[in-house]
C-alpha positions as CSV (number, residue, x, y, z in Angstrom):
1,X,0.0,0.0,0.0
2,X,1.2,3.5,-0.8
3,X,2.0,5.8,2.1
4,X,-0.5,8.7,2.1
5,X,1.7,10.9,4.3
6,X,-1.3,11.6,6.6
7,X,-0.4,11.7,10.3
8,X,-2.7,10.8,13.1
9,X,-3.3,14.4,13.9
10,X,-4.1,15.1,10.3
11,X,-6.6,12.2,10.3
12,X,-8.3,13.7,13.2
13,X,-8.5,17.1,11.6
14,X,-9.7,15.9,8.2
15,X,-12.0,13.2,9.5
16,X,-10.2,10.5,7.6
17,X,-11.0,7.0,8.8
18,X,-11.6,3.5,7.5
19,X,-15.3,3.9,8.3
20,X,-15.5,7.0,6.2
21,X,-13.5,5.5,3.4
22,X,-16.7,4.1,1.8
23,X,-18.9,7.2,2.6
24,X,-17.7,9.1,-0.5
25,X,-20.4,9.2,-3.2
26,X,-18.7,10.1,-6.4
27,X,-21.8,11.1,-8.4
28,X,-20.3,14.1,-10.2
29,X,-17.0,12.3,-10.8
30,X,-18.7,9.3,-12.3
31,X,-20.8,11.6,-14.6
32,X,-17.6,13.3,-15.7
33,X,-16.0,9.9,-16.2
34,X,-19.0,8.8,-18.3
35,X,-18.9,11.9,-20.4
36,X,-15.2,11.5,-21.0
37,X,-15.6,7.8,-21.8
38,X,-18.0,8.7,-24.6
39,X,-15.2,10.8,-26.3
40,X,-12.7,8.1,-25.5
41,X,-14.9,5.5,-27.0
42,X,-15.1,7.6,-30.2
43,X,-11.4,8.0,-30.2
44,X,-10.9,4.3,-29.6
45,X,-13.2,3.4,-32.5
46,X,-11.2,5.7,-34.7
47,X,-7.9,4.2,-33.5
48,X,-9.2,0.7,-34.1
49,X,-10.3,1.5,-37.6
50,X,-6.9,3.2,-38.3
51,X,-4.9,0.2,-37.0
52,X,-7.0,-2.4,-38.9
53,X,-7.0,-0.5,-42.2
54,X,-3.3,0.5,-42.0
55,X,-2.3,-3.0,-41.1
56,X,-4.1,-4.3,-44.2
57,X,-3.1,-1.5,-46.6
58,X,0.6,-1.2,-45.6
59,X,1.0,-4.9,-44.5
60,X,3.3,-5.9,-41.6
61,X,6.5,-4.5,-43.0
62,X,5.1,-1.1,-44.1
63,X,3.1,-0.7,-41.0
64,X,6.2,-1.4,-39.0
65,X,8.1,1.4,-40.8
66,X,5.3,3.8,-40.1
67,X,4.9,3.0,-36.4
68,X,8.7,3.1,-35.9
69,X,8.6,6.7,-37.1
70,X,5.7,7.5,-34.9
71,X,7.5,6.0,-31.9
72,X,10.5,8.2,-32.5
73,X,8.3,11.4,-32.5
74,X,6.6,10.1,-29.4
75,X,9.9,10.2,-27.5
76,X,10.3,13.9,-28.1
77,X,6.7,15.1,-27.7
78,X,6.7,15.3,-23.9
79,X,10.1,17.0,-24.0
80,X,8.8,19.5,-26.5
81,X,6.0,20.4,-24.1
82,X,8.6,21.0,-21.3
83,X,6.3,19.4,-18.8
84,X,4.0,22.5,-19.0
85,X,0.8,20.6,-19.5
86,X,1.3,18.9,-16.1
87,X,2.1,22.2,-14.4
88,X,-1.1,23.8,-15.9
89,X,-3.2,20.9,-14.8
90,X,-1.9,20.9,-11.2
91,X,-1.9,24.7,-10.7
92,X,-4.9,25.9,-12.6
93,X,-7.2,23.3,-11.0
94,X,-6.4,25.1,-7.7
95,X,-6.2,28.7,-9.0
96,X,-8.4,29.0,-12.2
97,X,-8.3,32.8,-11.9
98,X,-4.7,32.7,-13.2
99,X,-5.7,31.0,-16.5
100,X,-5.3,33.9,-18.9
101,X,-1.9,35.0,-17.6
102,X,-0.4,31.5,-17.2
103,X,-1.7,30.3,-20.6
104,X,0.1,33.3,-22.3
105,X,3.3,32.3,-20.5
106,X,3.0,28.7,-21.3
107,X,2.4,29.2,-25.0
108,X,5.4,31.4,-25.4
109,X,7.6,28.8,-23.7
110,X,6.0,25.9,-25.6
111,X,7.1,27.0,-29.1
112,X,10.7,27.3,-28.0
113,X,10.6,23.7,-26.7
114,X,8.8,22.4,-29.8
115,X,11.3,24.0,-32.1
116,X,14.3,22.6,-30.2
117,X,13.1,19.0,-29.8
118,X,11.7,18.9,-33.3
119,X,15.3,19.3,-34.6
120,X,16.5,16.6,-32.2
121,X,13.7,14.3,-33.2
122,X,14.5,14.8,-36.9
123,X,18.1,13.9,-36.4
124,X,17.2,10.7,-34.5
125,X,14.6,9.7,-37.1
126,X,17.1,10.2,-40.0
127,X,19.6,8.1,-38.1
128,X,17.3,5.2,-37.2
129,X,15.4,5.1,-40.5
130,X,18.2,5.9,-42.9
131,X,17.5,4.1,-46.1
132,X,14.1,2.9,-45.0
133,X,12.0,6.2,-45.2
134,X,12.8,9.1,-47.5
135,X,14.7,12.0,-45.7
136,X,12.3,14.5,-47.3
137,X,9.3,12.7,-45.8
138,X,10.9,12.6,-42.4
139,X,11.7,16.3,-42.7
140,X,8.0,17.1,-43.0
141,X,6.7,14.3,-40.8
142,X,8.8,14.6,-37.6
143,X,8.5,18.3,-36.8
144,X,4.8,18.4,-37.7
145,X,4.1,15.5,-35.4
146,X,6.1,16.7,-32.4
147,X,4.7,20.2,-32.6
148,X,1.1,19.1,-33.2
149,X,1.0,16.4,-30.5
150,X,2.6,18.5,-27.8
151,X,0.4,21.5,-28.6
152,X,-2.8,19.5,-28.6
153,X,-1.8,17.9,-25.2
154,X,-1.2,21.3,-23.8
155,X,-4.6,22.7,-25.0
156,X,-6.4,19.6,-23.7
157,X,-4.9,19.9,-20.2
158,X,-6.1,23.5,-20.0
159,X,-9.6,22.3,-20.5
160,X,-9.1,19.4,-18.0
161,X,-7.8,21.8,-15.4
162,X,-11.1,23.8,-15.6
163,X,-13.1,20.6,-15.2
164,X,-14.5,21.0,-18.7
165,X,-14.2,17.3,-19.3
166,X,-16.4,17.3,-22.4
167,X,-14.0,19.7,-24.2
168,X,-11.0,17.8,-22.9
169,X,-12.4,14.6,-24.4
170,X,-13.2,16.3,-27.7
171,X,-9.7,17.7,-28.0
172,X,-8.0,14.3,-27.2
173,X,-10.2,12.6,-29.9
174,X,-9.7,15.3,-32.5
175,X,-6.3,14.1,-33.8
176,X,-7.4,10.6,-34.3
177,X,-10.6,11.7,-36.1
178,X,-8.7,14.1,-38.4
179,X,-6.2,11.3,-39.3
180,X,-9.1,8.9,-40.0
181,X,-10.8,11.4,-42.3
182,X,-7.6,11.6,-44.4
183,X,-7.2,7.8,-44.4
184,X,-10.7,7.6,-45.9
185,X,-9.4,9.4,-48.9
186,X,-6.8,6.8,-49.5
187,X,-9.3,4.0,-49.0
188,X,-11.5,5.6,-51.7
189,X,-8.5,6.0,-54.1
190,X,-7.4,2.4,-53.4
191,X,-3.7,3.1,-53.5
192,X,-1.3,4.1,-50.7
193,X,2.4,4.0,-50.0
194,X,4.1,4.5,-46.7
195,X,5.6,7.8,-47.8
196,X,2.3,9.2,-49.0
197,X,0.5,8.2,-45.8
198,X,3.1,9.7,-43.6
199,X,2.8,13.1,-45.4
200,X,-1.0,13.0,-45.2
201,X,-0.9,11.9,-41.5
202,X,1.4,14.9,-40.7
203,X,-0.8,17.3,-42.6
204,X,-3.9,16.2,-40.8
205,X,-2.2,16.5,-37.4
206,X,-0.9,20.0,-38.2
207,X,-4.3,21.2,-39.5
208,X,-6.2,19.8,-36.5
209,X,-3.7,21.4,-34.0
210,X,-4.0,24.8,-35.8
211,X,-7.8,24.8,-35.6
212,X,-7.8,23.9,-31.9
213,X,-5.2,26.5,-31.2
214,X,-7.4,29.3,-32.7
215,X,-10.5,28.0,-30.8
216,X,-8.7,27.9,-27.4
217,X,-7.3,31.4,-28.0
218,X,-10.8,32.8,-28.7
219,X,-12.2,31.1,-25.5
220,X,-9.6,32.1,-23.0
221,X,-7.9,35.3,-24.5
222,X,-4.4,34.8,-23.1
223,X,-2.9,38.2,-22.5
224,X,-0.1,40.1,-21.1
225,X,3.5,40.4,-22.2
226,X,5.2,40.0,-18.9
227,X,8.7,38.7,-18.7
228,X,8.9,34.9,-19.2
229,X,8.7,33.0,-16.0
230,X,11.3,30.3,-16.5
231,X,10.3,28.9,-13.1
232,X,7.5,27.2,-15.0
233,X,10.0,25.2,-17.0
234,X,11.8,24.3,-13.8
235,X,8.6,23.0,-12.3
236,X,7.7,21.3,-15.6
237,X,11.0,19.4,-15.9
238,X,9.9,16.7,-13.5
239,X,6.6,16.2,-15.4
240,X,8.5,16.2,-18.7
241,X,11.0,13.6,-17.5
242,X,8.2,11.4,-16.1
243,X,6.2,11.4,-19.3
244,X,9.4,10.9,-21.4
245,X,10.2,7.9,-19.2
246,X,6.8,6.5,-19.9
247,X,7.2,7.0,-23.6
248,X,10.6,5.2,-23.4
249,X,8.8,2.3,-21.7
250,X,6.0,2.0,-24.3
251,X,7.8,3.1,-27.5
252,X,11.5,2.3,-27.2
253,X,10.8,-1.3,-28.1
254,X,9.6,-0.3,-31.6
255,X,13.0,1.0,-32.9
256,X,14.8,-2.0,-31.2
257,X,12.4,-4.5,-32.7
258,X,12.6,-2.8,-36.1
259,X,16.4,-3.5,-36.2
260,X,15.4,-7.2,-36.5
261,X,12.1,-6.9,-38.4
262,X,9.7,-4.1,-39.1
263,X,7.0,-6.8,-38.9
264,X,7.8,-7.4,-35.3
265,X,7.5,-3.7,-34.5
266,X,4.1,-3.6,-36.3
267,X,2.9,-6.7,-34.4
268,X,3.8,-5.3,-31.0
269,X,2.3,-2.0,-31.8
270,X,-1.0,-3.5,-32.7
271,X,-1.2,-5.5,-29.5
272,X,-0.4,-2.4,-27.4
273,X,-3.1,-0.4,-29.2
274,X,-5.7,-3.1,-28.5
275,X,-4.8,-3.1,-24.8
276,X,-5.2,0.7,-24.8
277,X,-8.6,0.6,-26.5
278,X,-9.9,-2.2,-24.2
279,X,-9.0,-0.1,-21.1
280,X,-10.8,3.1,-22.2
281,X,-13.1,3.2,-19.2
282,X,-10.0,3.0,-17.0
283,X,-8.4,5.9,-18.8
284,X,-11.6,7.9,-18.6
285,X,-11.8,7.4,-14.8
286,X,-8.2,8.5,-14.3
287,X,-8.4,11.6,-16.5
288,X,-11.6,12.8,-14.9
289,X,-10.2,12.0,-11.4
290,X,-6.9,13.9,-11.3
291,X,-8.2,17.5,-11.5
292,X,-10.7,16.7,-8.8
293,X,-8.0,15.2,-6.5
294,X,-5.7,18.2,-7.1
295,X,-8.5,20.5,-6.1
296,X,-9.4,18.5,-3.0
297,X,-7.9,19.6,0.4
298,X,-7.7,16.0,1.5
299,X,-7.2,13.7,-1.5
300,X,-6.3,10.6,0.4
301,X,-9.7,9.1,0.8
302,X,-10.9,9.6,-2.7
303,X,-7.5,8.4,-4.0
304,X,-7.8,5.1,-2.1
305,X,-11.4,4.4,-3.1
306,X,-10.7,5.2,-6.7
307,X,-7.6,3.1,-6.8
308,X,-9.5,0.0,-5.6
309,X,-12.2,0.6,-8.3
310,X,-9.7,1.1,-11.0
311,X,-7.7,-2.0,-10.1
312,X,-10.8,-4.1,-10.3
313,X,-11.7,-2.7,-13.7
314,X,-8.1,-3.3,-15.0
315,X,-8.1,-6.9,-13.9
316,X,-11.5,-7.5,-15.5
317,X,-10.4,-5.9,-18.7
318,X,-7.3,-8.1,-18.7
319,X,-9.4,-11.2,-18.4
320,X,-11.5,-10.2,-21.4
321,X,-8.5,-9.5,-23.5
322,X,-7.0,-12.9,-22.7
323,X,-10.1,-14.7,-23.7
324,X,-10.8,-12.7,-26.9
325,X,-7.2,-12.5,-28.2
326,X,-7.6,-15.4,-30.8
327,X,-10.1,-13.2,-32.7
328,X,-7.5,-10.5,-33.5
329,X,-5.8,-12.2,-36.6
330,X,-9.2,-12.6,-38.2
331,X,-9.4,-8.8,-38.4
332,X,-5.8,-8.0,-39.3
333,X,-4.8,-10.9,-41.5
334,X,-2.4,-13.8,-41.4
335,X,0.7,-11.6,-41.1
336,X,-0.4,-10.7,-37.5
337,X,-1.0,-14.2,-36.1
338,X,1.6,-13.7,-33.4
339,X,-0.5,-10.9,-31.9
340,X,-2.5,-13.5,-30.0
341,X,0.2,-14.4,-27.6
342,X,1.6,-10.8,-27.4
343,X,-1.9,-9.5,-26.5
344,X,-2.3,-12.1,-23.8
345,X,1.1,-11.2,-22.3
346,X,0.2,-7.5,-22.3
347,X,-3.3,-8.0,-20.9
348,X,-2.3,-7.4,-17.2
349,X,-0.1,-4.3,-17.7
350,X,-2.9,-1.8,-17.1
351,X,-3.3,-3.2,-13.5
352,X,0.3,-2.3,-12.8
353,X,-0.1,1.1,-14.5
354,X,-3.0,1.9,-12.1
355,X,-0.8,1.4,-9.1
356,X,2.0,3.5,-10.8
357,X,-0.4,6.3,-11.8
358,X,-1.9,6.6,-8.3
359,X,1.6,6.7,-6.7
360,X,2.7,9.3,-9.3
361,X,-0.4,11.5,-8.4
362,X,0.4,11.3,-4.7
363,X,4.0,12.2,-5.3
364,X,3.0,15.3,-7.4
365,X,0.2,16.4,-5.1
366,X,2.5,16.4,-2.1
367,X,5.2,18.3,-4.0
368,X,7.8,15.5,-3.8
369,X,9.6,16.4,-7.0
370,X,12.8,14.5,-6.2
371,X,10.7,11.3,-5.7
372,X,9.0,11.8,-9.0
373,X,12.3,12.4,-10.8
374,X,14.1,9.5,-9.2
375,X,11.3,7.0,-9.7
376,X,11.0,7.7,-13.4
377,X,14.8,7.8,-13.8
378,X,15.0,4.3,-12.4
379,X,12.1,3.3,-14.7
380,X,13.8,4.8,-17.8
381,X,17.1,3.1,-17.1
382,X,15.4,-0.2,-16.3
383,X,13.2,0.1,-19.4
384,X,16.0,0.9,-21.9
385,X,18.4,-1.7,-20.4
386,X,15.8,-4.5,-20.2
387,X,14.5,-3.8,-23.7
388,X,17.9,-3.9,-25.3
389,X,19.0,-7.0,-23.4
390,X,15.8,-9.0,-23.6
391,X,14.6,-8.1,-27.1
392,X,17.9,-9.3,-28.6
393,X,17.5,-12.6,-26.9
394,X,13.8,-13.2,-26.7
395,X,12.2,-10.9,-29.3
396,X,8.5,-10.1,-28.7
397,X,8.5,-11.9,-25.3
398,X,11.5,-9.8,-24.3
399,X,9.8,-6.6,-25.2
400,X,6.8,-7.6,-23.1
401,X,9.0,-8.6,-20.1
402,X,10.8,-5.2,-20.3
403,X,7.4,-3.4,-19.9
404,X,6.6,-5.3,-16.8
405,X,10.0,-4.8,-15.3
406,X,9.8,-1.1,-15.9
407,X,6.4,-0.8,-14.2
408,X,7.7,-2.8,-11.2
409,X,10.8,-0.6,-11.0
410,X,8.8,2.6,-10.9
411,X,6.3,1.3,-8.3
412,X,8.9,-0.1,-6.0
413,X,11.0,3.1,-6.2
414,X,8.0,5.3,-5.5
415,X,7.0,3.3,-2.5
416,X,10.5,3.3,-1.1
417,X,10.8,7.1,-1.5
418,X,7.4,7.8,-0.1
419,X,8.3,5.8,3.0
420,X,11.8,7.2,3.4
421,X,12.3,10.2,5.8
422,X,13.8,12.2,2.9
423,X,10.6,11.9,1.0
424,X,8.6,13.3,3.8
425,X,11.0,16.2,4.3
426,X,10.7,16.9,0.6
427,X,6.9,17.2,1.0
428,X,7.0,19.7,3.8
429,X,9.6,21.8,2.1
430,X,7.8,21.7,-1.3
431,X,4.5,22.8,0.1
């Protein structure tokens, strides 16, 4: 069990007790979760159609090339955002009156980060995919994807911080729907290459991000030209590093698998996407929960009740995935027959991720930045090392084992730091 950092005196003052643990009636929260689930279901349907159609149109090798390029951009997206979406969510949920001023600051900082990490992402993509994807295609694809994805995430977190869960859900679904609309054109034309699809994919992302940017500016009117507060970047570094570490965990296996076969990278990606789609209710519960917990003066009781509910949901979803896995090749074709065993291996990852996410929230909410940085640093090192070592020897099974090892490493490190005296000192000094 994670330490909540609540002393006996604090329990008396806040009224926290085991008896009251079950007295919380999360009516508003469940309504928000349901609303967000609707948008997530729409996004998931779009993702499912994208994956199935692309797998059939590009086949395993072509699909593997494409997802490897996407995985590389995914490494740099959280770094391009400088951790600012996490700062906005945490702070504006508590002080919404600062929205206009802070949004202006964050947008001015964001474009600097996006430009810097787009260049680094392009260099990485050119190195990894040299001779496999045209350099001109990567020149258009990588910067467009990194800038668009980081901006859309930032705009979505602004809405989430204001408890506008419907708008938050619509923004998170918009990129997938825009890409699906472009894919429909290729389906009608009946001819598609990897290069043409990557260019169209990037164009759809850039157009969607531009429209959302204009709409958010009109809604919140960010103003003021005060000197840039680089302290926002300092606060965001822990968030950026945490998200970057998660991306390493989920995406680093693609370039490694691609060194052996792009088909392996495609197979693993499909399995991961299916796990994500199947756990949509779980994601909806978490995304609707965090701003409410940040705004709560005593988040411990809600956090514990929600964690129990989410764990039950994750285990149930894993059981369904395990049972239904043999149906997947019927949708994707014979080239994806190995997805059955990979999907069954990955089915239980969301349960571990619930524990990790709840621990991460508690670390952030109690201002233990060092615990956040150290836990995800351990996770990043463990993930990269395990992926390189295990994939070389065991292939898809090694990539799966590396994910589990990374999750365990983060959870164990968080728990150790939360229980350590240094972690508690961090909390008091940070608040």
